[in-house]
MIMILO-88456 format. One record per residue (C-alpha): residue number from 1; residue in three letters; x, y, z. Coordinates in Angstrom, 3 decimals. Example, Ala and Ser with C-alpha at 12.3 -4.5 7.8 and 13.67 -1.06 7.14 Angstrom:
% MIMILO-88456
<atom seq="1" type="ala" x="12.300" y="-4.500" z="7.800"/>
<atom seq="2" type="ser" x="13.670" y="-1.060" z="7.140"/>
//
This chain:
% MIMILO-88456
<atom seq="1" type="met" x="22.142" y="23.970" z="2.076"/>
<atom seq="2" type="ser" x="19.923" y="20.898" z="2.218"/>
<atom seq="3" type="glu" x="21.131" y="17.539" z="3.527"/>
<atom seq="4" type="thr" x="20.372" y="14.269" z="1.753"/>
<atom seq="5" type="ala" x="20.282" y="10.651" z="2.906"/>
<atom seq="6" type="thr" x="19.386" y="7.435" z="1.079"/>
<atom seq="7" type="arg" x="18.151" y="4.067" z="2.302"/>
<atom seq="8" type="ala" x="17.203" y="0.770" z="0.683"/>
<atom seq="9" type="ala" x="13.742" y="-0.469" z="1.723"/>
<atom seq="10" type="his" x="13.944" y="-4.258" z="1.479"/>
<atom seq="11" type="ala" x="11.010" y="-6.548" z="0.695"/>
<atom seq="12" type="lys" x="9.997" y="-9.295" z="3.104"/>
<atom seq="13" type="val" x="8.389" y="-12.708" z="2.819"/>
<atom seq="14" type="asn" x="6.471" y="-14.682" z="5.417"/>
<atom seq="15" type="leu" x="8.315" y="-18.002" z="5.509"/>
<atom seq="16" type="phe" x="5.395" y="-19.299" z="7.513"/>
<atom seq="17" type="leu" x="2.219" y="-17.535" z="8.606"/>
<atom seq="18" type="arg" x="-0.392" y="-18.776" z="11.065"/>
<atom seq="19" type="val" x="-3.496" y="-16.675" z="11.623"/>
<atom seq="20" type="leu" x="-4.977" y="-17.112" z="15.088"/>
<atom seq="21" type="ala" x="-8.417" y="-16.257" z="16.464"/>
<atom seq="22" type="arg" x="-10.079" y="-12.920" z="15.856"/>
<atom seq="23" type="glu" x="-9.698" y="-10.779" z="18.976"/>
<atom seq="24" type="ala" x="-12.122" y="-8.392" z="20.686"/>
<atom seq="25" type="asp" x="-10.640" y="-5.398" z="18.847"/>
<atom seq="26" type="gly" x="-11.460" y="-7.021" z="15.500"/>
<atom seq="27" type="tyr" x="-7.853" y="-7.872" z="14.642"/>
<atom seq="28" type="his" x="-6.343" y="-11.345" z="14.413"/>
<atom seq="29" type="gly" x="-3.270" y="-12.543" z="16.226"/>
<atom seq="30" type="ile" x="-0.587" y="-14.081" z="14.048"/>
<atom seq="31" type="glu" x="2.542" y="-16.185" z="14.305"/>
<atom seq="32" type="thr" x="5.012" y="-15.727" z="11.496"/>
<atom seq="33" type="leu" x="8.606" y="-16.083" z="10.432"/>
<atom seq="34" type="phe" x="9.768" y="-12.979" z="8.584"/>
<atom seq="35" type="gly" x="12.574" y="-13.178" z="6.040"/>
<atom seq="36" type="arg" x="14.188" y="-10.216" z="4.264"/>
<atom seq="37" type="leu" x="15.013" y="-10.117" z="0.555"/>
<atom seq="38" type="glu" x="17.636" y="-8.282" z="-1.491"/>
<atom seq="39" type="leu" x="14.808" y="-6.843" z="-3.637"/>
<atom seq="40" type="ala" x="14.316" y="-3.274" z="-2.423"/>
<atom seq="41" type="asp" x="12.758" y="0.099" z="-3.121"/>
<atom seq="42" type="glu" x="15.011" y="3.143" z="-2.807"/>
<atom seq="43" type="leu" x="14.067" y="6.117" z="-0.665"/>
<atom seq="44" type="val" x="15.971" y="9.410" z="-0.774"/>
<atom seq="45" type="ala" x="15.205" y="12.084" z="1.840"/>
<atom seq="46" type="arg" x="16.273" y="15.705" z="1.565"/>
<atom seq="47" type="thr" x="15.769" y="18.474" z="4.097"/>
<atom seq="48" type="ser" x="13.793" y="21.498" z="2.941"/>
<atom seq="49" type="gly" x="13.370" y="24.967" z="4.366"/>
<atom seq="50" type="asp" x="9.590" y="25.239" z="4.680"/>
<atom seq="51" type="arg" x="9.021" y="22.463" z="7.277"/>
<atom seq="52" type="ser" x="6.603" y="20.629" z="4.991"/>
<atom seq="53" type="val" x="6.803" y="16.871" z="4.336"/>
<atom seq="54" type="thr" x="6.361" y="15.925" z="0.675"/>
<atom seq="55" type="leu" x="6.703" y="12.806" z="-1.463"/>
<atom seq="56" type="glu" x="7.264" y="11.948" z="-5.106"/>
<atom seq="57" type="val" x="7.050" y="8.383" z="-6.434"/>
<atom seq="58" type="thr" x="8.521" y="6.858" z="-9.587"/>
<atom seq="59" type="gly" x="8.602" y="3.297" z="-10.884"/>
<atom seq="60" type="gly" x="5.155" y="2.168" z="-9.761"/>
<atom seq="61" type="glu" x="1.621" y="3.244" z="-8.911"/>
<atom seq="62" type="thr" x="1.091" y="3.394" z="-5.141"/>
<atom seq="63" type="gly" x="-2.295" y="5.127" z="-4.970"/>
<atom seq="64" type="pro" x="-3.061" y="8.558" z="-3.470"/>
<atom seq="65" type="leu" x="0.066" y="10.206" z="-2.074"/>
<atom seq="66" type="glu" x="-1.696" y="11.280" z="1.131"/>
<atom seq="67" type="glu" x="-2.320" y="7.605" z="1.953"/>
<atom seq="68" type="asn" x="1.251" y="6.518" z="1.254"/>
<atom seq="69" type="leu" x="2.856" y="4.863" z="4.288"/>
<atom seq="70" type="ala" x="6.228" y="6.501" z="3.663"/>
<atom seq="71" type="leu" x="4.664" y="9.959" z="3.765"/>
<atom seq="72" type="arg" x="2.641" y="9.109" z="6.871"/>
<atom seq="73" type="ala" x="5.749" y="7.710" z="8.572"/>
<atom seq="74" type="ala" x="7.848" y="10.779" z="7.758"/>
<atom seq="75" type="arg" x="5.148" y="13.080" z="9.120"/>
<atom seq="76" type="ala" x="4.857" y="11.001" z="12.304"/>
<atom seq="77" type="ala" x="8.623" y="11.224" z="12.832"/>
<atom seq="78" type="val" x="8.703" y="14.982" z="12.170"/>
<atom seq="79" type="glu" x="5.856" y="15.524" z="14.670"/>
<atom seq="80" type="thr" x="7.942" y="13.692" z="17.282"/>
<atom seq="81" type="leu" x="10.946" y="15.983" z="16.864"/>
<atom seq="82" type="arg" x="11.405" y="18.885" z="19.276"/>
<atom seq="83" type="arg" x="12.668" y="20.946" z="16.361"/>
<atom seq="84" type="pro" x="10.579" y="19.969" z="13.312"/>
<atom seq="85" type="ile" x="12.305" y="19.948" z="9.939"/>
<atom seq="86" type="gly" x="11.034" y="20.002" z="6.377"/>
<atom seq="87" type="val" x="11.603" y="16.811" z="4.396"/>
<atom seq="88" type="his" x="11.136" y="15.877" z="0.753"/>
<atom seq="89" type="leu" x="11.042" y="12.145" z="-0.055"/>
<atom seq="90" type="ala" x="11.813" y="10.629" z="-3.464"/>
<atom seq="91" type="leu" x="10.673" y="7.011" z="-3.634"/>
<atom seq="92" type="thr" x="11.695" y="4.639" z="-6.431"/>
<atom seq="93" type="lys" x="9.435" y="1.567" z="-6.446"/>
<atom seq="94" type="arg" x="10.835" y="-1.835" z="-7.376"/>
<atom seq="95" type="ile" x="8.785" y="-4.048" z="-5.028"/>
<atom seq="96" type="pro" x="5.391" y="-5.049" z="-6.501"/>
<atom seq="97" type="val" x="2.597" y="-3.072" z="-4.833"/>
<atom seq="98" type="gly" x="-0.110" y="-4.799" z="-2.776"/>
<atom seq="99" type="ala" x="1.452" y="-8.223" z="-3.248"/>
<atom seq="100" type="gly" x="2.267" y="-9.336" z="0.307"/>
<atom seq="101" type="leu" x="5.949" y="-8.359" z="0.041"/>
<atom seq="102" type="gly" x="5.769" y="-5.521" z="2.556"/>
<atom seq="103" type="gly" x="6.867" y="-2.800" z="0.143"/>
<atom seq="104" type="gly" x="4.784" y="-0.089" z="1.792"/>
<atom seq="105" type="ser" x="5.933" y="-1.174" z="5.237"/>
<atom seq="106" type="ala" x="9.577" y="-1.176" z="4.145"/>
<atom seq="107" type="asp" x="9.151" y="2.337" z="2.712"/>
<atom seq="108" type="ala" x="7.598" y="3.505" z="5.991"/>
<atom seq="109" type="ala" x="10.454" y="2.043" z="8.036"/>
<atom seq="110" type="ala" x="13.007" y="3.701" z="5.749"/>
<atom seq="111" type="ala" x="11.199" y="7.042" z="6.083"/>
<atom seq="112" type="leu" x="11.253" y="6.846" z="9.886"/>
<atom seq="113" type="ser" x="14.972" y="6.093" z="9.884"/>
<atom seq="114" type="leu" x="15.838" y="8.789" z="7.334"/>
<atom seq="115" type="val" x="13.932" y="11.585" z="9.079"/>
<atom seq="116" type="asn" x="15.584" y="10.656" z="12.353"/>
<atom seq="117" type="gln" x="18.998" y="10.568" z="10.654"/>
<atom seq="118" type="leu" x="18.554" y="13.984" z="9.027"/>
<atom seq="119" type="ala" x="17.512" y="15.435" z="12.396"/>
<atom seq="120" type="gly" x="20.618" y="14.059" z="14.132"/>
<atom seq="121" type="asn" x="19.036" y="10.854" z="15.535"/>
<atom seq="122" type="pro" x="17.159" y="12.437" z="18.473"/>
<atom seq="123" type="ile" x="14.369" y="9.814" z="18.497"/>
<atom seq="124" type="pro" x="15.358" y="6.789" z="20.637"/>
<atom seq="125" type="arg" x="15.191" y="3.348" z="19.023"/>
<atom seq="126" type="ala" x="12.343" y="2.230" z="21.277"/>
<atom seq="127" type="glu" x="10.245" y="5.235" z="20.280"/>
<atom seq="128" type="leu" x="10.920" y="4.617" z="16.581"/>
<atom seq="129" type="leu" x="9.681" y="1.036" z="17.003"/>
<atom seq="130" type="his" x="6.555" y="2.350" z="18.730"/>
<atom seq="131" type="leu" x="5.891" y="4.680" z="15.797"/>
<atom seq="132" type="ala" x="6.480" y="1.755" z="13.423"/>
<atom seq="133" type="ala" x="3.934" y="-0.456" z="15.219"/>
<atom seq="134" type="arg" x="1.296" y="2.267" z="14.907"/>
<atom seq="135" type="leu" x="1.818" y="2.414" z="11.139"/>
<atom seq="136" type="gly" x="1.406" y="-1.286" z="10.361"/>
<atom seq="137" type="ala" x="2.105" y="-4.858" z="11.432"/>
<atom seq="138" type="asp" x="5.143" y="-5.383" z="9.167"/>
<atom seq="139" type="val" x="6.783" y="-2.000" z="9.771"/>
<atom seq="140" type="pro" x="8.608" y="-2.958" z="13.011"/>
<atom seq="141" type="phe" x="10.304" y="-5.902" z="11.282"/>
<atom seq="142" type="cys" x="11.337" y="-3.698" z="8.377"/>
<atom seq="143" type="leu" x="12.706" y="-1.101" z="10.814"/>
<atom seq="144" type="ala" x="14.583" y="-3.690" z="12.884"/>
<atom seq="145" type="glu" x="16.670" y="-4.688" z="9.826"/>
<atom seq="146" type="ala" x="16.986" y="-8.304" z="11.006"/>
<atom seq="147" type="ser" x="17.277" y="-10.802" z="8.161"/>
<atom seq="148" type="leu" x="15.161" y="-13.385" z="10.008"/>
<atom seq="149" type="ala" x="12.732" y="-12.911" z="12.900"/>
<atom seq="150" type="leu" x="9.820" y="-14.603" z="14.618"/>
<atom seq="151" type="gly" x="6.803" y="-12.316" z="14.855"/>
<atom seq="152" type="trp" x="3.653" y="-12.647" z="16.944"/>
<atom seq="153" type="gly" x="0.837" y="-10.558" z="18.385"/>
<atom seq="154" type="his" x="-0.116" y="-8.424" z="15.397"/>
<atom seq="155" type="gly" x="3.406" y="-8.806" z="14.005"/>
<atom seq="156" type="glu" x="4.836" y="-6.046" z="16.169"/>
<atom seq="157" type="arg" x="6.365" y="-8.412" z="18.740"/>
<atom seq="158" type="met" x="9.562" y="-9.926" z="17.434"/>
<atom seq="159" type="leu" x="12.511" y="-12.106" z="18.235"/>
<atom seq="160" type="ala" x="15.447" y="-11.717" z="15.847"/>
<atom seq="161" type="leu" x="17.041" y="-15.032" z="14.902"/>
<atom seq="162" type="pro" x="20.532" y="-15.834" z="13.633"/>
<atom seq="163" type="ala" x="20.755" y="-15.228" z="9.891"/>
<atom seq="164" type="leu" x="20.547" y="-18.202" z="7.547"/>
<atom seq="165" type="pro" x="22.913" y="-18.474" z="4.561"/>
<atom seq="166" type="pro" x="21.751" y="-16.326" z="1.609"/>
<atom seq="167" type="ala" x="19.530" y="-18.390" z="-0.689"/>
<atom seq="168" type="pro" x="18.271" y="-17.839" z="-4.261"/>
<atom seq="169" type="val" x="14.613" y="-16.816" z="-4.472"/>
<atom seq="170" type="leu" x="12.072" y="-16.600" z="-7.276"/>
<atom seq="171" type="leu" x="8.996" y="-14.397" z="-6.875"/>
<atom seq="172" type="leu" x="5.872" y="-14.905" z="-8.980"/>
<atom seq="173" type="thr" x="3.267" y="-12.129" z="-8.837"/>
<atom seq="174" type="pro" x="0.064" y="-13.080" z="-10.692"/>
<atom seq="175" type="ala" x="-2.110" y="-10.414" z="-12.288"/>
<atom seq="176" type="ala" x="-4.847" y="-11.183" z="-9.733"/>
<atom seq="177" type="ser" x="-4.802" y="-8.966" z="-6.642"/>
<atom seq="178" type="val" x="-5.873" y="-9.767" z="-3.079"/>
<atom seq="179" type="arg" x="-6.867" y="-7.165" z="-0.515"/>
<atom seq="180" type="thr" x="-5.822" y="-8.068" z="3.025"/>
<atom seq="181" type="ala" x="-9.293" y="-7.358" z="4.435"/>
<atom seq="182" type="glu" x="-10.796" y="-9.728" z="1.857"/>
<atom seq="183" type="ala" x="-8.357" y="-12.489" z="2.744"/>
<atom seq="184" type="tyr" x="-9.183" y="-12.247" z="6.455"/>
<atom seq="185" type="ala" x="-12.915" y="-12.289" z="5.692"/>
<atom seq="186" type="trp" x="-12.526" y="-15.406" z="3.538"/>
<atom seq="187" type="leu" x="-10.503" y="-17.101" z="6.272"/>
<atom seq="188" type="asp" x="-13.079" y="-16.242" z="8.960"/>
<atom seq="189" type="glu" x="-15.838" y="-17.596" z="6.733"/>
<atom seq="190" type="ala" x="-13.985" y="-20.876" z="6.245"/>
<atom seq="191" type="arg" x="-13.332" y="-21.217" z="9.963"/>
<atom seq="192" type="ala" x="-16.935" y="-20.610" z="10.971"/>
<atom seq="193" type="thr" x="-17.433" y="-24.364" z="10.683"/>
<atom seq="194" type="ser" x="-13.894" y="-25.691" z="11.153"/>
<atom seq="195" type="gly" x="-13.104" y="-23.993" z="14.481"/>
<atom seq="196" type="arg" x="-10.443" y="-21.641" z="15.836"/>
<atom seq="197" type="arg" x="-6.718" y="-21.797" z="15.176"/>
<atom seq="198" type="gly" x="-4.538" y="-22.279" z="18.236"/>
<atom seq="199" type="ala" x="-1.031" y="-20.992" z="18.888"/>
<atom seq="200" type="leu" x="2.000" y="-23.138" z="18.164"/>
<atom seq="201" type="leu" x="4.941" y="-23.826" z="20.450"/>
<atom seq="202" type="leu" x="7.931" y="-22.421" z="18.575"/>
<atom seq="203" type="asp" x="11.536" y="-23.282" z="19.338"/>
<atom seq="204" type="pro" x="14.019" y="-20.888" z="17.686"/>
<atom seq="205" type="ala" x="16.615" y="-23.657" z="17.658"/>
<atom seq="206" type="ala" x="14.337" y="-25.601" z="15.296"/>
<atom seq="207" type="leu" x="14.702" y="-22.831" z="12.689"/>
<atom seq="208" type="ser" x="18.467" y="-22.912" z="12.268"/>
<atom seq="209" type="thr" x="18.612" y="-24.267" z="8.676"/>
<atom seq="210" type="trp" x="16.596" y="-23.810" z="5.484"/>
<atom seq="211" type="ser" x="15.513" y="-27.438" z="5.780"/>
<atom seq="212" type="asp" x="14.096" y="-26.663" z="9.235"/>
<atom seq="213" type="val" x="12.211" y="-23.679" z="7.834"/>
<atom seq="214" type="ala" x="10.860" y="-25.755" z="4.928"/>
<atom seq="215" type="arg" x="9.417" y="-28.287" z="7.383"/>
<atom seq="216" type="met" x="7.627" y="-25.509" z="9.293"/>
<atom seq="217" type="ala" x="6.448" y="-23.604" z="6.224"/>
<atom seq="218" type="gly" x="2.762" y="-22.916" z="5.657"/>
<atom seq="219" type="asn" x="0.390" y="-20.015" z="5.147"/>
<atom seq="220" type="asp" x="-3.138" y="-20.076" z="6.531"/>
<atom seq="221" type="phe" x="-4.351" y="-17.673" z="3.838"/>
<atom seq="222" type="glu" x="-3.484" y="-20.015" z="0.982"/>
<atom seq="223" type="ser" x="-6.551" y="-22.240" z="0.967"/>
<atom seq="224" type="ala" x="-8.934" y="-19.271" z="1.186"/>
<atom seq="225" type="val" x="-7.116" y="-17.263" z="-1.505"/>
<atom seq="226" type="phe" x="-6.569" y="-20.204" z="-3.870"/>
<atom seq="227" type="gly" x="-10.295" y="-20.972" z="-3.817"/>
<atom seq="228" type="arg" x="-11.207" y="-17.457" z="-4.961"/>
<atom seq="229" type="arg" x="-8.232" y="-16.493" z="-7.111"/>
<atom seq="230" type="pro" x="-7.567" y="-19.319" z="-9.618"/>
<atom seq="231" type="ala" x="-4.626" y="-17.384" z="-11.088"/>
<atom seq="232" type="val" x="-2.853" y="-17.481" z="-7.718"/>
<atom seq="233" type="arg" x="-3.491" y="-21.222" z="-7.384"/>
<atom seq="234" type="ala" x="-2.200" y="-21.833" z="-10.914"/>
<atom seq="235" type="gly" x="0.914" y="-19.799" z="-10.160"/>
<atom seq="236" type="phe" x="1.556" y="-21.760" z="-6.974"/>
<atom seq="237" type="glu" x="1.195" y="-25.110" z="-8.697"/>
<atom seq="238" type="ala" x="3.553" y="-24.054" z="-11.496"/>
<atom seq="239" type="leu" x="6.129" y="-22.673" z="-9.063"/>
<atom seq="240" type="ala" x="5.962" y="-25.761" z="-6.850"/>
<atom seq="241" type="gly" x="6.459" y="-27.835" z="-10.004"/>
<atom seq="242" type="thr" x="9.974" y="-26.417" z="-10.377"/>
<atom seq="243" type="his" x="10.942" y="-28.432" z="-7.263"/>
<atom seq="244" type="pro" x="12.245" y="-25.705" z="-4.939"/>
<atom seq="245" type="leu" x="13.329" y="-26.315" z="-1.373"/>
<atom seq="246" type="leu" x="10.376" y="-24.231" z="-0.181"/>
<atom seq="247" type="cys" x="7.337" y="-22.739" z="-1.965"/>
<atom seq="248" type="arg" x="4.610" y="-20.618" z="-0.356"/>
<atom seq="249" type="met" x="2.425" y="-17.539" z="-0.741"/>
<atom seq="250" type="thr" x="3.635" y="-14.525" z="1.239"/>
<atom seq="251" type="gly" x="1.310" y="-12.516" z="3.471"/>
<atom seq="252" type="ser" x="-2.262" y="-12.455" z="2.198"/>
<atom seq="253" type="gly" x="-0.947" y="-12.646" z="-1.373"/>
<atom seq="254" type="ser" x="-0.910" y="-12.510" z="-4.227"/>
<atom seq="255" type="thr" x="2.872" y="-12.994" z="-4.598"/>
<atom seq="256" type="leu" x="4.256" y="-16.518" z="-4.377"/>
<atom seq="257" type="phe" x="7.866" y="-17.282" z="-3.571"/>
<atom seq="258" type="ala" x="10.183" y="-20.244" z="-3.948"/>
<atom seq="259" type="ile" x="13.583" y="-20.787" z="-2.347"/>
<atom seq="260" type="tyr" x="16.134" y="-22.893" z="-4.210"/>
<atom seq="261" type="arg" x="19.286" y="-24.770" z="-3.357"/>
<atom seq="262" type="ser" x="21.322" y="-23.019" z="-6.036"/>
<atom seq="263" type="glu" x="21.154" y="-20.070" z="-8.415"/>
<atom seq="264" type="arg" x="21.246" y="-22.474" z="-11.353"/>
<atom seq="265" type="glu" x="18.066" y="-24.205" z="-10.139"/>
<atom seq="266" type="arg" x="16.389" y="-20.824" z="-9.659"/>
<atom seq="267" type="asp" x="17.410" y="-19.574" z="-13.084"/>
<atom seq="268" type="asp" x="16.237" y="-22.800" z="-14.747"/>
<atom seq="269" type="ala" x="12.898" y="-22.399" z="-12.967"/>
<atom seq="270" type="arg" x="12.631" y="-18.817" z="-14.194"/>
<atom seq="271" type="met" x="13.066" y="-19.965" z="-17.796"/>
<atom seq="272" type="met" x="10.485" y="-22.727" z="-17.337"/>
<atom seq="273" type="leu" x="7.869" y="-20.360" z="-15.955"/>
<atom seq="274" type="gly" x="8.216" y="-17.608" z="-18.555"/>
<atom seq="275" type="lys" x="5.790" y="-14.701" z="-18.210"/>
<atom seq="276" type="lys" x="2.406" y="-16.288" z="-18.842"/>
<atom seq="277" type="leu" x="1.514" y="-16.679" z="-15.146"/>
<atom seq="278" type="gly" x="2.590" y="-13.225" z="-13.981"/>
<atom seq="279" type="thr" x="5.646" y="-11.146" z="-13.204"/>
<atom seq="280" type="val" x="8.683" y="-13.270" z="-12.293"/>
<atom seq="281" type="thr" x="11.493" y="-11.699" z="-10.253"/>
<atom seq="282" type="ala" x="14.804" y="-13.288" z="-9.270"/>
<atom seq="283" type="thr" x="16.321" y="-12.201" z="-5.955"/>
<atom seq="284" type="arg" x="18.008" y="-13.612" z="-2.852"/>
<atom seq="285" type="thr" x="17.434" y="-13.692" z="0.871"/>
<atom seq="286" type="leu" x="19.637" y="-11.403" z="2.939"/>
//
């Protein structure tokens, strides 16, 4: 008889994001503050008898299955097991795809955890985190299940911080898309004349309230993306016009997020925005 396990794969936002110099390996260092949202995909894993790893997706288009991070993560975990098992994954998408919300990374982290759970948890936590870092920069944070964490390096180095009180959030995802590679290229082009970005001294104690976070907030991708994607700029200006505590773009875009002082303020903002600027989603921080 097959065994089944289910896990929620929560979206993330970058409450601030600084992109540092391009390194010799071609990648950029970053400094970021990750925050986790209630908005989540659902991943169900079931053992199968033929030792294959398969995936079905409903609720959203994620591209070719063979490139799906959840499938790649499950296969990496199975290859690590001394006694490989067959696993079938059923993924229900609720997080917008390719929008900077870490949906693929969250799915990958959930797949790693579920395969390990179905196998009896033989893979040590440190090894799971190593597998996560190989899959993508946001996957370790999603696997760690912290609600708030500082990230640096390529995002794989983290310091979990004390959780902040849950806060109402509004997400605005414009129709315009932004590929991460494009965003980095635009940023490098802009910095060719303005110089390199240096690291910031970060004190975790200075991030103990939402007001502290709002003072630190910023995203280095915004100026480059806004200049080439007018729909994202228009969405940001409209969202900021609802007077949230904090408003930023997450990751390399295109989703924008705003954090409010109360659910009433968030819900009023949702009514003001309507649907003309993109998909609007109400959620909360964890």
